[in-house]
RODO-2510 file (C-alpha; in nm, 4 decimals, decimal comma):
residues 273
     n   res          X          Y          Z
     1     m     0,0059     0,0042    -0,0028
     2     g     0,3058     0,2175    -0,0262
     3     h     0,4728     0,4258     0,2313
     4     w     0,2820     0,5914     0,5306
     5     d     0,3837     0,8744     0,7606
     6     p     0,5046     0,6826     1,0984
     7     s     0,4135     0,9869     1,2997
     8     l     0,0482     0,9278     1,2074
     9     p    -0,1682     0,7769     1,4849
    10     i    -0,2453     0,3983     1,4721
    11     t    -0,5722     0,2683     1,6115
    12     s    -0,5879     0,0115     1,8893
    13     s    -0,7584    -0,1346     2,1779
    14     e    -0,4756    -0,0304     2,4107
    15     e    -0,5194     0,3240     2,5714
    16     p    -0,2526     0,5574     2,4816
    17     a     0,0441     0,6354     2,7268
    18     w    -0,0470     0,9864     2,8217
    19     t     0,2585     1,2211     2,9565
    20     r     0,1925     1,2909     3,3184
    21     e     0,1542     1,6702     3,2242
    22     a    -0,1060     1,5940     2,9649
    23     e    -0,3007     1,3584     3,1798
    24     e    -0,3091     1,6338     3,4807
    25     c    -0,3901     1,9079     3,2168
    26     y    -0,6809     1,7196     3,0841
    27     r    -0,8180     1,6059     3,4228
    28     d    -0,7823     1,9453     3,5785
    29     a    -0,9676     2,1089     3,2868
    30     i    -1,2605     1,8733     3,3394
    31     r    -1,2789     1,8880     3,7011
    32     t    -1,2565     2,2923     3,6715
    33     l    -1,5319     2,3190     3,4462
    34     l    -1,7577     2,0679     3,6305
    35     r    -1,6981     2,2743     3,9611
    36     a    -1,7899     2,5936     3,7965
    37     d    -2,1002     2,4344     3,6353
    38     v    -2,0024     2,5193     3,2828
    39     p    -2,2096     2,2490     3,0656
    40     f    -1,9768     2,0694     2,8244
    41     v    -1,9130     1,7246     2,6848
    42     v    -1,5848     1,5356     2,6052
    43     g    -1,5447     1,4557     2,2410
    44     g    -1,2745     1,3288     2,0181
    45     a    -1,0618     1,0442     2,1030
    46     f    -1,2236     0,9833     2,4427
    47     a    -1,5887     0,9907     2,3063
    48     v    -1,4843     0,7585     2,0124
    49     h    -1,3488     0,5025     2,2746
    50     r    -1,6430     0,5170     2,4875
    51     h    -1,8689     0,4158     2,1895
    52     t    -1,6523     0,1911     1,9823
    53     g    -1,3709     0,0451     2,2256
    54     v    -1,1038     0,2000     1,9789
    55     w    -0,8350     0,4189     2,0869
    56     r    -0,5930     0,6271     1,8880
    57     p    -0,3252     0,8550     2,0172
    58     t    -0,4245     1,2171     2,0437
    59     k    -0,2448     1,5379     2,1208
    60     d    -0,5169     1,6996     2,3237
    61     l    -0,8501     1,6594     2,4873
    62     d    -1,1724     1,8042     2,2997
    63     i    -1,4103     1,9635     2,5072
    64     f    -1,7622     2,0679     2,3396
    65     l    -1,9747     2,3556     2,4664
    66     v    -2,2190     2,6317     2,3228
    67     p    -2,0267     2,9472     2,2079
    68     a    -2,1976     3,1558     2,4808
    69     r    -2,0194     2,9761     2,7574
    70     i    -1,6900     3,0215     2,6223
    71     p    -1,6246     3,3432     2,8560
    72     d    -1,7252     3,1196     3,1609
    73     a    -1,5037     2,8340     3,0589
    74     f    -1,2127     3,1001     3,0109
    75     a    -1,2517     3,2536     3,3545
    76     c    -1,2611     2,9409     3,5564
    77     l    -0,9753     2,7890     3,3584
    78     q    -0,7607     3,0924     3,3899
    79     a    -0,8359     3,1021     3,7463
    80     e    -0,6371     2,7579     3,7827
    81     g    -0,3366     2,8589     3,5581
    82     f    -0,4570     2,7996     3,2191
    83     v    -0,3582     3,0096     2,9135
    84     t    -0,6873     3,0802     2,7070
    85     s    -0,7208     3,1965     2,3574
    86     v    -0,9473     3,1954     2,0708
    87     e    -0,7742     3,0493     1,7572
    88     d    -1,0654     3,0459     1,5363
    89     p    -1,3716     3,2672     1,6039
    90     v    -1,6108     3,0305     1,4164
    91     w    -1,5289     2,6986     1,6198
    92     l    -1,2125     2,7018     1,8258
    93     a    -1,0599     2,8113     2,1476
    94     k    -0,7655     2,6634     2,3326
    95     a    -0,6601     2,6468     2,6971
    96     r    -0,2975     2,5543     2,7465
    97     r    -0,1000     2,4538     3,0417
    98     g     0,2628     2,3958     3,0011
    99     h     0,3036     2,2090     2,6912
   100     a    -0,0396     2,0371     2,7134
   101     f    -0,3564     2,1791     2,5864
   102     v    -0,7531     2,1502     2,5821
   103     d    -0,9465     2,2274     2,2776
   104     l    -1,2616     2,4145     2,3268
   105     i    -1,4856     2,3460     2,0445
   106     t    -1,8082     2,5247     1,9561
   107     g    -1,8803     2,3996     1,5942
   108     v    -1,7224     2,2364     1,3133
   109     g    -1,4478     2,4199     1,1109
   110     n    -1,6378     2,4806     0,8245
   111     a    -1,8935     2,6888     0,9978
   112     s    -2,1906     2,4584     0,8858
   113     l    -2,2668     2,3256     1,2362
   114     v    -2,2865     2,5095     1,5810
   115     v    -2,2833     2,3373     1,9279
   116     t    -2,6275     2,3825     2,0646
   117     e    -2,7715     2,2876     2,4326
   118     d    -2,9047     1,9406     2,2995
   119     w    -2,5455     1,8451     2,2034
   120     i    -2,4630     1,8833     2,5883
   121     s    -2,7869     1,7518     2,7101
   122     r    -2,7816     1,4382     2,5067
   123     g    -2,4059     1,3690     2,6424
   124     q    -2,3620     1,0072     2,7837
   125     r    -2,2078     0,9051     3,1084
   126     e    -1,8511     0,8054     3,1038
   127     i    -1,5294     0,8114     3,3497
   128     v    -1,2596     1,0149     3,1637
   129     l    -0,9218     0,9854     3,3185
   130     g    -1,0993     0,8989     3,6301
   131     v    -1,3490     1,1783     3,6409
   132     p    -1,7062     1,1100     3,5913
   133     c    -1,8304     1,3399     3,3284
   134     t    -2,0345     1,3016     3,0096
   135     v    -1,9085     1,2537     2,6376
   136     l    -2,0621     1,3501     2,2927
   137     p    -2,3330     1,1273     2,1913
   138     p    -2,2621     0,8963     1,8856
   139     e    -2,4943     1,0904     1,6600
   140     e    -2,3077     1,4292     1,7113
   141     c    -1,9893     1,2385     1,6673
   142     v    -2,0741     1,1207     1,3263
   143     a    -2,2028     1,4559     1,2092
   144     s    -1,9100     1,6561     1,3251
   145     k    -1,6549     1,3908     1,2006
   146     t    -1,8246     1,3633     0,8810
   147     f    -1,6867     1,7126     0,7940
   148     v    -1,3570     1,6194     0,8792
   149     a    -1,2113     1,5294     0,5144
   150     f    -0,8975     1,7115     0,4559
   151     r    -0,5867     1,6029     0,2596
   152     e    -0,3764     1,5832     0,5986
   153     r    -0,6592     1,4560     0,8147
   154     f    -0,9611     1,2260     0,7507
   155     d    -1,2033     1,1167     1,0146
   156     g    -1,3833     0,8530     0,7977
   157     a    -1,2458     0,5722     1,0016
   158     d    -1,3866     0,7150     1,3071
   159     v    -1,7319     0,7369     1,1646
   160     v    -1,6917     0,3709     1,0180
   161     h    -1,6096     0,2462     1,3700
   162     l    -1,9020     0,4558     1,5223
   163     i    -2,1466     0,3137     1,2518
   164     k    -2,0242    -0,0564     1,3237
   165     a    -2,0494    -0,0117     1,7122
   166     c    -2,3595     0,2068     1,7258
   167     g    -2,5620     0,1725     1,4020
   168     p    -2,8446    -0,0324     1,5365
   169     q    -2,8920     0,1892     1,8480
   170     m    -2,8248     0,5304     1,6801
   171     d    -3,1024     0,7765     1,6502
   172     w    -3,0710     0,8145     1,2682
   173     d    -3,3573     1,0739     1,2636
   174     r    -3,1096     1,2832     1,4763
   175     v    -2,8219     1,2166     1,2688
   176     l    -3,0360     1,3334     0,9469
   177     q    -3,1450     1,6273     1,1231
   178     l    -2,7956     1,7303     1,1944
   179     m    -2,6925     1,6581     0,8195
   180     d    -2,9737     1,8084     0,6802
   181     g    -2,8091     2,0586     0,4569
   182     h    -2,5021     1,8334     0,3903
   183     w    -2,6792     1,4754     0,3350
   184     e    -2,4620     1,4075     0,0427
   185     l    -2,1598     1,3962     0,3011
   186     l    -2,3588     1,1563     0,5205
   187     y    -2,4254     0,9446     0,2110
   188     w    -2,0648     0,9332     0,1232
   189     s    -1,9768     0,8087     0,4814
   190     l    -2,2295     0,5581     0,4620
   191     v    -2,1103     0,4207     0,1431
   192     l    -1,7640     0,4093     0,2776
   193     y    -1,8997     0,2203     0,5871
   194     a    -2,0608    -0,0166     0,3316
   195     y    -1,7293    -0,0534     0,1381
   196     v    -1,5348    -0,1272     0,4670
   197     y    -1,7864    -0,3508     0,6239
   198     p    -1,9898    -0,5075     0,3322
   199     a    -2,1232    -0,7818     0,5345
   200     r    -2,2624    -0,5373     0,8145
   201     a    -2,4311    -0,2861     0,5723
   202     d    -2,7605    -0,3494     0,7724
   203     q    -2,6104    -0,1958     1,0773
   204     v    -2,7638     0,1205     0,8983
   205     p    -3,1424     0,0887     0,8925
   206     a    -3,2871     0,0165     0,5437
   207     s    -3,5156     0,3262     0,5677
   208     v    -3,1908     0,5418     0,6054
   209     w    -3,0252     0,3880     0,2819
   210     e    -3,3615     0,4134     0,0999
   211     e    -3,3980     0,7832     0,1724
   212     l    -3,0657     0,8878     0,1069
   213     t    -3,0369     0,6871    -0,2181
   214     r    -3,3841     0,8261    -0,3253
   215     r    -3,2476     1,1626    -0,2794
   216     f    -2,9142     1,0933    -0,4549
   217     a    -3,0887     0,9323    -0,7671
   218     e    -3,3189     1,2409    -0,7680
   219     r    -3,0158     1,4871    -0,7645
   220     v    -2,8453     1,2825    -1,0407
   221     r    -3,1732     1,2906    -1,2547
   222     h    -3,2525     1,6620    -1,1895
   223     p    -2,9565     1,8383    -1,0810
   224     d    -3,0040     2,2114    -0,9703
   225     r    -2,8135     2,4086    -1,2120
   226     n    -2,8091     2,6985    -0,9821
   227     a    -2,6563     2,4809    -0,6923
   228     p    -2,3439     2,6695    -0,5391
   229     f    -2,0137     2,5121    -0,5575
   230     r    -1,9290     2,3224    -0,1971
   231     g    -1,5590     2,2324    -0,2341
   232     s    -1,4336     2,4766     0,0072
   233     l    -1,6749     2,3267     0,2844
   234     v    -1,4756     2,0161     0,2389
   235     d    -1,1052     2,1487     0,2164
   236     p    -1,0559     2,5332     0,1456
   237     r    -0,7047     2,4562     0,0522
   238     m    -0,7375     2,1690    -0,1959
   239     f    -1,0238     2,3384    -0,3586
   240     a    -0,8670     2,6902    -0,3713
   241     i    -0,8058     2,7062    -0,7478
   242     d    -1,1704     2,6509    -0,8061
   243     v    -1,2284     2,9662    -0,6106
   244     e    -0,9245     3,1739    -0,6752
   245     e    -0,8760     3,0947    -1,0421
   246     w    -1,2018     2,9426    -1,1582
   247     g    -1,4517     3,1917    -1,0044
   248     e    -1,6545     2,9472    -0,7854
   249     r    -1,8224     3,0800    -0,4935
   250     n    -1,6213     3,0725    -0,1513
   251     l    -1,9134     2,9027     0,0689
   252     y    -1,6562     2,8537     0,3522
   253     q    -1,5908     3,2217     0,3560
   254     e    -1,9450     3,3148     0,3346
   255     f    -2,0520     3,0854     0,6095
   256     c    -1,7529     3,2033     0,8383
   257     s    -1,8298     3,5690     0,7609
   258     s    -2,2113     3,5420     0,8570
   259     h    -2,1691     3,2941     1,1331
   260     p    -2,4331     3,3720     1,4053
   261     c    -2,2151     3,2686     1,7181
   262     r    -1,8639     3,4032     1,6384
   263     m    -1,6226     3,4178     1,9443
   264     a    -1,4562     3,7515     2,0180
   265     k    -1,0838     3,6948     1,9138
   266     e    -0,8589     3,8014     2,2077
   267     p    -0,4954     3,7934     2,2682
   268     m    -0,3334     3,5316     2,4914
   269     t    -0,4048     3,5750     2,8609
   270     e    -0,1391     3,7171     3,0980
   271     n    -0,0654     3,3859     3,2276
   272     e     0,1324     3,3000     2,9143
   273     e     0,4961     3,2316     2,9863
***
């Protein structure tokens, strides 16, 4: 299959060996938010493991929360010595301590989904690094990871493993709701799942296959000639030529500019070393 980058993570059932600094950073961030009553759910590698049993090395802890609670999260984390910053006003803030850090996530990177209260209220109980808390539900995991399809990072394997593990129990109406304006990407992910696990395609309900296949067939038969180019929502860099040289619309830029819940971009807090 050719050469692959040895620095990239490899999945396993074995929990990664966190550095002491990272483990203490992650644990303290969770405890701090819990003490401050800031609603959140843990996502990323910890949520994927909770739902699938699959581990992969990760460089951070992903915490999902609604945009309006970022100031509260910053305040309590700063009081515990974390350095906070807004990295991308559409979806990403960070809390650092030493060489370890936590991602505070309020949406997806292409501005098409925003974390809402129901993402938090639907969280599932779990113990993360010894701390009881809640993790992102499988439906929201699938929806958010479906958009991670960059040249340098593709979360398709996470989506496939989530469907394999949770498909029959998953609330597919919820998944369809979350992916409403981007159902083609969901269909693409399901086709990938069926390719990887052809003997288990029925983990996805027949009604979901039929509905998405019906939509796709209709789209192919009667394409909307006025539908905008959406490549920049998948990967703005790999589809830059379409926008910069071929005159296609930049929906990524439009979505970001009109985002209803942009975080105020601030400099690093004074705790930075």
